[in-house]
C-alpha positions as a printed Julia matrix, in Angstrom:
320×3 Matrix{Float64}:
   0.62   12.52   29.17
   2.41    9.76   27.24
   2.21    7.89   23.95
   0.32    5.19   25.84
  -2.43    7.76   26.43
  -2.54    8.49   22.69
  -2.9     4.81   21.85
  -5.52    4.21   24.53
  -7.53    7.36   23.78
  -7.68    6.51   20.06
  -9.14    3.14   21.02
 -11.56    4.76   23.48
 -12.86    7.08   20.76
 -13.74    3.99   18.74
 -15.25    2.25   21.77
 -17.35    5.22   22.9
 -18.37    6.42   19.43
 -18.88    3.39   17.13
 -20.19    5.75   14.44
 -16.57    6.36   13.41
 -16.55    2.89   11.85
 -18.98    3.94    9.1
 -16.48    5.58    6.66
 -14.19    2.56    6.95
 -17.06    0.21    6.15
 -17.9     2.32    3.11
 -14.3     2.04    1.92
 -14.34   -1.73    2.41
 -17.62   -1.99    0.5
 -16.29    0.03   -2.42
 -13.09   -2.02   -2.46
 -15.09   -5.25   -2.57
 -17.31   -4.07   -5.41
 -14.44   -2.76   -7.55
 -12.32   -5.83   -6.8
 -15.18   -8.1    -7.81
 -15.68   -6.22  -11.08
 -11.96   -6.43  -11.9
 -11.82  -10.12  -10.99
 -14.77  -10.9   -13.26
 -13.19   -8.9   -16.12
  -9.84  -10.67  -15.76
 -11.48  -14.1   -15.42
 -13.54  -13.48  -18.54
 -10.38  -12.47  -20.42
  -8.55  -15.6   -19.23
 -11.45  -17.86  -20.21
 -11.7   -16.24  -23.63
  -7.98  -16.59  -24.32
  -7.83  -20.24  -23.29
 -10.89  -20.93  -25.39
  -9.15  -19.22  -28.31
  -6.01  -21.21  -27.63
  -8.0   -24.44  -27.7
  -9.6   -23.41  -31.02
  -6.2   -22.59  -32.47
  -4.94  -25.98  -31.4
  -7.61  -27.63  -33.52
  -7.18  -25.39  -36.56
  -5.45  -26.58  -39.73
  -2.75  -23.92  -39.59
  -1.83  -24.8   -36.04
  -1.68  -28.48  -36.87
   0.53  -27.75  -39.89
   2.9   -25.79  -37.69
   2.94  -28.5   -35.07
   3.63  -31.13  -37.74
   6.52  -29.11  -39.05
   7.97  -28.69  -35.59
   7.46  -32.37  -34.9
   9.49  -33.21  -38.0
  12.24  -30.8   -37.07
  12.4   -32.15  -33.52
  11.82  -35.85  -34.18
  14.72  -36.85  -31.93
  13.19  -35.17  -28.88
  10.18  -37.26  -27.78
   9.42  -35.18  -24.67
   9.34  -32.02  -26.79
   6.98  -33.68  -29.29
   4.63  -34.88  -26.57
   4.16  -31.44  -25.03
   4.84  -28.94  -27.78
   1.3   -28.7   -29.13
  -0.19  -27.82  -25.79
   2.71  -25.5   -25.0
   2.37  -23.63  -28.29
  -1.36  -23.17  -27.89
  -0.92  -22.16  -24.26
   1.84  -19.72  -25.18
  -0.33  -18.03  -27.81
  -3.22  -17.8   -25.35
  -0.94  -16.34  -22.68
   0.5   -13.76  -25.06
  -2.99  -12.71  -26.04
  -3.98  -12.54  -22.36
  -1.01  -10.3   -21.58
  -2.03   -8.03  -24.44
  -5.54   -7.79  -22.98
  -4.13   -7.02  -19.53
  -1.95   -4.33  -21.08
  -5.1    -2.85  -22.58
  -6.68   -2.98  -19.09
  -3.7    -1.15  -17.56
  -5.16    2.38  -18.02
  -8.35    1.21  -16.31
  -6.34   -0.25  -13.43
  -4.45    3.04  -13.07
  -7.73    4.94  -12.99
  -9.06    2.58  -10.3
  -5.92    3.11   -8.2
  -6.24    6.89   -8.53
  -9.92    6.76   -7.58
  -9.15    4.76   -4.45
  -6.3     7.14   -3.64
  -8.69   10.08   -3.8
 -11.31    8.23   -1.73
  -8.63    7.29    0.81
  -7.57   10.94    1.17
 -11.21   12.0     1.61
 -11.92    9.38    4.28
  -8.65   10.14    6.08
  -9.78   13.78    6.39
 -13.09   12.6     7.85
 -11.26   10.54   10.48
  -9.02   13.46   11.43
 -12.08   15.64   11.93
 -14.04   12.97   13.81
 -11.1    12.3    16.14
 -10.87   16.03   16.88
 -14.64   16.24   17.44
 -14.4    13.41   19.97
 -12.29   15.6    22.23
 -15.33   17.79   22.92
 -18.44   15.92   21.84
 -19.85   12.95   19.95
 -18.47   12.92   16.37
 -20.97   13.87   13.66
 -20.53   12.24   10.26
 -22.15   15.14    8.42
 -19.75   17.65    9.92
 -16.79   15.41    9.1
 -18.01   15.1     5.53
 -18.29   18.88    5.18
 -14.75   19.26    6.53
 -13.48   16.68    4.05
 -15.06   18.6     1.18
 -13.6    21.89    2.38
 -10.07   20.61    3.07
  -9.74   18.01    0.32
  -7.61   20.0    -2.13
  -5.19   21.13    0.58
  -4.68   17.6     1.89
  -4.4    16.2    -1.63
  -1.76   18.81   -2.41
   0.09   17.92    0.79
   0.02   14.23   -0.12
   1.6    15.05   -3.48
   4.31   17.06   -1.7
   4.96   14.03    0.52
   5.19   11.79   -2.54
   7.66   14.16   -4.21
   9.8    14.33   -1.05
  10.03   10.55   -0.74
  10.8    10.1    -4.44
  13.51   12.77   -4.4
  15.15   11.63   -1.14
  15.22    7.92   -1.96
  16.08    8.63   -5.59
  19.14   10.63   -4.52
  20.09    7.92   -2.01
  19.87    5.21   -4.67
  21.85    7.34   -7.13
  24.61    8.03   -4.6
  24.97    4.39   -3.6
  24.37    2.61   -6.9
  25.46    5.3    -9.35
  29.11    4.22   -9.13
  28.08    0.57   -9.48
  26.29    0.85  -12.83
  29.26   -0.4   -14.87
  29.84   -3.23  -12.4
  26.17   -4.22  -12.56
  26.27   -4.2   -16.37
  29.39   -6.37  -16.46
  27.97   -8.85  -13.96
  24.68   -9.13  -15.84
  26.46   -9.71  -19.15
  28.69  -12.4   -17.66
  26.0   -14.04  -15.51
  26.03  -17.26  -17.49
  29.72  -17.42  -18.18
  30.86  -18.56  -14.75
  32.05  -15.16  -13.57
  33.7   -14.92  -10.17
  30.95  -14.79   -7.56
  33.18  -12.58   -5.43
  32.41   -9.74   -7.78
  28.91   -9.63   -6.32
  30.14   -8.87   -2.8
  30.56   -5.07   -3.2
  27.13   -4.88   -4.83
  25.52   -6.88   -2.03
  27.2    -4.69    0.6
  25.91   -1.6    -1.18
  22.42   -3.11   -1.2
  22.53   -3.79    2.55
  23.76   -0.25    3.23
  20.95    1.1     1.05
  18.31   -0.86    2.98
  19.65    0.31    6.36
  19.92    3.95    5.31
  16.51    3.84    3.63
  14.97    2.46    6.84
  16.59    5.14    9.01
  15.73    7.97    6.62
  12.21    6.62    6.19
  11.65    6.69    9.96
  13.01   10.24   10.23
  10.8    11.44    7.38
   7.82    9.64    8.88
   8.37   11.46   12.18
   8.8    14.87   10.57
   5.74   14.46    8.34
   3.51   12.61   10.8
   1.33   15.58   11.77
   0.97   17.17    8.33
  -2.52   15.94    7.5
  -3.86   16.8    10.95
  -2.37   20.29   10.68
  -3.81   20.82    7.2
  -7.3    19.8     8.36
  -7.53   21.17   11.91
  -5.54   24.38   11.43
  -6.9    24.89    7.9
  -3.48   25.53    6.41
  -2.45   25.2     2.79
  -0.2    22.34    1.63
   3.1    24.23    1.94
   2.31   25.79    5.33
   1.07   22.43    6.65
   4.26   20.79    5.41
   6.42   23.35    7.24
   4.32   23.14   10.43
   4.52   19.34   10.4
   8.33   19.45   10.2
   8.39   21.94   13.09
   6.17   19.69   15.24
   8.23   16.66   14.25
  11.45   18.33   15.4
   9.95   19.39   18.72
   8.2    16.08   19.39
  10.73   13.81   17.7
  11.21   11.36   20.56
   7.51   11.26   21.42
   6.62   10.32   17.85
   9.47    7.8    17.71
   8.14    6.21   20.9
   4.66    6.13   19.37
   6.07    4.42   16.28
   7.78    1.78   18.44
   4.54    1.17   20.35
   2.55    0.93   17.12
   5.01   -1.64   15.77
   4.67   -3.77   18.92
   0.87   -3.56   18.81
   0.89   -4.4    15.09
   3.05   -7.47   15.67
   0.69   -8.58   18.43
  -2.29   -7.96   16.16
  -0.74  -10.06   13.38
  -0.06  -12.93   15.81
  -3.61  -12.86   17.19
  -5.04  -12.56   13.68
  -3.12  -15.65   12.56
  -4.12  -17.73   15.59
  -7.79  -16.81   15.29
  -7.73  -17.56   11.54
  -7.07  -21.21   12.47
 -10.58  -21.45   13.94
 -13.02  -22.61   11.23
 -15.74  -20.17   10.09
 -16.07  -18.08   13.24
 -12.35  -17.32   13.13
 -12.77  -15.58    9.77
 -15.63  -13.47   11.15
 -13.59  -12.44   14.2
 -10.62  -11.58   11.97
 -12.81   -9.28    9.85
 -13.99   -7.46   12.98
 -10.42   -7.19   14.28
  -9.16   -5.81   10.97
 -11.88   -3.12   10.98
 -11.12   -2.13   14.57
  -7.38   -2.06   13.91
  -7.82   -0.06   10.7
 -10.03    2.6    12.3
  -7.83    2.82   15.39
  -4.61    3.27   13.41
  -6.26    5.89   11.16
  -7.23    8.04   14.14
  -3.82    7.91   15.84
  -2.2    10.94   14.08
  -5.09   13.27   14.91
  -5.2    11.97   18.49
  -1.47   12.6    18.88
  -1.87   16.11   17.46
  -4.74   16.99   19.81
  -2.91   15.74   22.89
   0.7    16.76   22.26
   0.19   19.92   20.2
  -3.11   21.22   21.56
  -2.62   19.77   25.04
  -6.15   18.38   25.43
  -7.68   14.98   26.18
 -10.94   13.45   24.96
 -13.98   14.45   26.95
 -14.65   10.94   28.22
 -11.09   10.62   29.62
 -11.2    13.76   31.8
């Protein structure tokens, strides 16, 4: 058994049981509908603000202000030729930003809704991947599992979020905490011709931060890779699933690292193929949509497939 088996079996589950595509299509449909509604709302706000800006441009008060500014800036012909439009545009843009700020709570709610839906569908894919090791996956059973295990997985996802925030927050504080005064001085003297050599230590610190963040991110990703599968398939609570995931990650560290490397190579190949096919008019776009769905479903089922093969020691029924 190898990570190549995990990758291939996850693809074979999709090939043998196309029904697993359904939850992903539902997610895409919901994303399209919500995105369309937001786009229409933002477009309507933009149109309204530019219409208001045009009305302000023609109002007596605006013209009085423009005349005053024209008089004060009579020596600057380029300013006079563009100021009216700039002033009206600026007022429209400020009003637009205010409207977007008002929309911010709605955007946050939308993000949270999609986060919850994503967690729910991820649970369904974990269950369907596990079902495929013995029989044809059943959507109804996966849905029931998602309902039953939702709170545990949601709690685990919040633990993951807290871990990443704490770890990377501490890393940033350790590296940049001693540089705060230097950053403040450089920002205050940015336009005064300060010695560019003063930026070198800060740039070095930034490079070190990126490297360490990448290494730590990979280690955390390995240790936490099996958490969701454990929470769903072993029916553990968030804390117990978190501990079990770390234990599996330590024992299977190099296997998961090899899987990560293979996933990166496949992803790079997918991006290259996606780009080349996108150059084909019309039909290329259709093929790219199909490829993105296949790739999305396949990558979503990988963690559960790895868990079933490396932790449970089984293979899908069709591969025996």
